[in-house]
Phi, psi and omega in degrees: 000321178297323179296319179296317179296319180297318180294326177294314181297322178296316180296318179300315180298316179298315183294320178300319181288324185273339187241344188231004179253088178053046181266140177296120180304330181298334183291346179281339184261131182295136174300151177266113178298324181297308182290323178298321178297323179293323175293326179295337180282343187289121178284154176285123181302330180278328179227084185302340178278001181236148176288143177290321184248080184298325179299325178292319178295319177298320178300315179300315183295329186264357188238028172283137180286162182302326181282352177108356182259164169246159178112165185282148175274168171283184184295345181251015173085013181255150179296149179249176179298333177297336183292339182291302177293329178297317180296317179295321178297319179293322177299316180297317180298316179292319179296322181301321184256013176050049173231162174065046182302316180294320179296320178300313182296317180295323177296316179295321178296320178299313181297316180301318189273341190240354184301309184296322180296316183287328181285326180065207183258355183286162176286161185283137170299149183304313183300323183288320179296333177280313191278314190298312177298323178298320178290325176299314178300319182294320177301316180293326181293334178268012172089018179254156184244141173238134184266337193294329184303332179289337183274341184280130183285178182297336179287350182242045182279079184289331178291322176294322177297318180295317180299320179299318178297314182293331180285326188261346185254142169284162176301317173227098182230224184277339182287149181222131354295153184294156181303325182295337179290348176256031185307327186300337181243012176259143171290116186286161176282184180293173187307312186295320184289316180294323177297318180296318179296317181293318180300322183284326189245000178292133179287166180299333180276003178091004182264162172258102181056032178058025180259116178302318182295311181295323180290322176299316179294321179296320179294317180296333181273332188234339183072021181301128181293327179297320178296318180299315181299318178299313182295321179293318177297318179299311182296326179287321180288328186232074184288344183252051183093136185267151180282168179289343177222141175211132359283160174257152178282111185291329175295322178297319178300316181292322175298320179296325177294317177298317179299319178298314180299319179297310188287335178275356179080025185251003187301325182295339179278345188228040186297317181294318180295319179295315180299321180296315181295313184292327176297320177296317180297317179300317178297320180298315180292322179296317180294321180295318180292321181293332179270356181070028182293146178261159180248143178287139183278065181243161178298318181297319180296317180291324175301313180297312186295319180289323177293318178299317179302312181301310184291318180296315181293322179299331183258016170088009178278148176279119182216136184271144174303335179297341182297336176227353180272015180299334182292342179288343183272001184226107181296329179295320178296317179296319178297320178299318179293320180294321180288336180243043188298330180293315180294324183273006186299313180293329177291316179295329175298318177296318179299314181298319178298319181299325182284353174298332183263059185266131177261167178302139175079005180269076185291334176298322179291326177296318177294318180296323179294316179297315181295313182294321180296320179300316180289324179292320178296324176294321182295316183288348181274354180237165175290148188225023174051230188288354181262027180300328176299324180293323177300319178298316180296320181293317178300319178296317180298320184280332186267330182240113181301147179306322184293344182254012181257139179271128188303318183300317179287327175297320178297318179298316182300320181287320178298321184276348181290131183295339178252036178297342182267003178286129184256299176207160185288145177228193180299318177239098180061232191242149160287134185238152175293138183301149184303317182298312180295317183296318180299318180296313182293319180297319179297315179295316181299318180294315179297316181297315182296314183289329175294317177297320178303317181297321177294315182297322178296316180297315181292322179294322176298317179294321180293321178296319176297321178299314180299319180291322180303319182269003178073029184271352186280323186237049179289334178097320183260343191253154173290132179266103188234033180302310182292316179303312184298312182294317180305310184297319182289314181294324186278350184237324185271117183281108180227157179301161182310310190265019184290134175276354186291329179302316181293323178299312182294318181297316178298319178298317181295320178297315179296319179299317180298314183292315181294320179298318178294322179298316180287330182288314194224340190255314186283142174285163178300327177296315179299317184295316180293324178295317180295318179298319179297320179295320179292323179297319178278342190053058179210113185253019185297327184276357185276158173211171178063217183295328178299318180293319179302312182297315181295318181296320177296316179298314181298315180296319180295315179298318178298317179299311181295316182295321180294318180292324179291319178298321181290318186269328186248343175086011179226153182263119181249020183304309182298320179298317180294320179297318179294322180298314181289324178300315178303318181293315180296322178298322179296324177293324178295317179299316179297321178296320179294319177300314185295317187279340177260001182058028177287139179247103179284164172286165179302319181295317179295318181297313183293326179300323178274317185297327177296330178277319186292338177290337169068023177296319180293330179292334176278317192277317190293316181301317182283342175295337179289346181263350183285164178240115352288155182267168177277155175298142183301328185293342180289352174286341183288144184305322183269009183243010183293138176289160179302321179300319178295317179297322177296318177299316180298318181290313184296317179295325176296316180294319177302314180295317184295321182298324184265350185242008186294328181293314179296319183288329176295319178296328181272002179078023180257171178236154170211187187299322180297314183286325178294322178298321178297319180292322182279346180227080186301333182284348183274152172255181186295325177296320177298318182294316179297319179297321179297313181293320177297322177298316177298319180298314181296320179298314181289329177296319177298320178296318179297318178298321179296317179291333181283317192259345184247127176293147178101340179270340180215142178273357181291146176297160184303313182295327178291320178296320178296325178295320176300316180297319179297320178298317177299319180297325177297311179297320180295323177298317181288328192234011185288330182234339177198177176271084183285343183286327187268352184238161174281103186259116180301318179295325178295316179297323176296317179298320179297317177301314182295323184284327191242326192245314189290134177291156179287154173240102188240020175073199185261168176261129181282144174276146177285130182285138179259148184281137179253153173292145182263131178287160178288155182271090182242175178123171183288164181299328180297329180279341185273342186243129177267126176272111184281076175246153182235146186284188188292343179289349185253033175271134185240141178221109177196171178285340180269319186239124181242132178245135175209146182288152176205163183276150177302142179241129177273143174250145182302123178082357185228015188291348176269321186288318194248114176257127184281148181284166178290326187242152177249150167245131174224149181269136177265000000 
């Protein structure tokens, strides 16, 4: 175990040095083989027989994968659908300059053998249907052959899909990204039309929609100096392969890195680095608001703003919903998102997540949640090609509330997800975390997760022995929940590896379950009153049977916690703990008396007792005394509870009542659902559940506000997080059913995943070695790519007209620019 901890510490140190010490943010994003290949195709205007960007060509030559493809892998080291057009683009670049003959052959073989496998049965993503057939045509135009199209059945008519897109879409219309952003694979219009389109849509930096590939193609077609300047700046800024978008938002890259650390379960190792990044982001947003700066209505901007909101609020920064809800103020923007819901799906997932952290009165977040949910539900109802992993994530987001998810299992799901390296959506699929960074983080996440599993197995074995030692396993009347209790606490409450607090809380939870069952159904009123008297005196000598067992376990637990607190904190909290448990036992006695006498309390009376009998505070407050900084000892007293603690007590009671009212009605008991029916005879059970759920949602928002915003609670930050973790445990057990009282197959699976089952994290990628670059030799025919497209690219529509025409030479550019066979013109 010491060896495992040491290896984790070494990895953490390496990552801090490699990722957070004055590192270029661009290095976190994987280069785009597709876009780099397009820059590699650009001839030098002064020497048309030579590539203008030799470094890009060298990158292509040196970055072919062992399997023969180019392009980034998924998070588990396997090729993605993006690798198909990327590989073809690299093949064309090498063929153009007559270098890398073996690499070209291996690339073509990979495409031939893997296209059908990578495409699967889903429909083609729009970007892929546009780009891939265009690249196939381009490969054929340079004299290379592909065998696979003959093997693809009629259900995979990607050329027909492309033609359909070209027939119905304008070059720049309602679709996003616009068709013109894929200029590199479109048959361009005549000189005047393409010049007109570029003039109208060229960005101030000289790019076409910030796409390196499209801008490279635009320069080769027109010789625009602005495009050239953009490409030169890009190649200089990114000498080791160009990104899929340029420029990239460096703040977004840093936010994505923080998000990766959070989702992989590594945030506790990088608290200072995360705080430094988020403080910078907060200042940036504050400066923008003070200057009245506007935000561009783009997918990337909304992705960034919603992610920033989530991370900033999670870490206690004050941030307004307006920072990302700006899209609600523009119906055209919303309409644009609805029409392009597939492209905006990952953005809407971020928006929906951001609305999980909703405070009272934040109606903008309610609207944003409703809008994003509508688009996400639409997305999961259709096929989604290479983003099937995203569909899985969206279904999880929509079906299981964030408040009901256990952090440990969430970390596992992200580590095991094949697209764990996806950062944000781009023109062609996703910007991805670079392989080098991803491998390091994945390795650390796996080691950390498995090290925690080893600790959890050891602690659970010790806890089981403790339960058996005290005879708690086979009492006959009580639910045996040793494993359930420990699993929920270990999987949700973030504590150091060697923390003794997990065992303290787990023992408390086991005792609460047994004592609650004893008061509910087994003990006579005489037994219950006798036990209460003994606890009040804290003397169990006169007890026998189950009463003695319960008291002895309670006494031993209180002594254990008090002794550890005296040793670590220097103060004796024995009396405080005894009063806390006495209060809890008294609440169980009152409920037993109500049930057996058929007494009907008022809603107010019931909640005053029910908030205590749920015993959430009995779990949270004792271990809060061990945190740094700790809570004052007096807050353990019943009349000294903070508002945050009272909210936790109320919410957990309501969660339990909504899922257990049927069982309690059969047992002759009452809870908030049943009391509302009694107090409102005109209401039915649906009305009552809706009323309690409404109260629950209101109080949950208040609890989040007290947890994340300074000034609402005097409790230390770690204590507030502990309250939230306790709520998440209860929400996991009771958000959709009473999972605590039944043998839940999914729960048993979760326990296996959290404690026993090894991770599945794919393969480890090999570091690519640099190869010597051959000289650029060969005939002029090999040096120039004729941008002609085959018969699959004929278009017939009222918007786009194709007709053959003869090549036209331009003054001073007749070597560089070869005109295509077909024209596109807008009607």
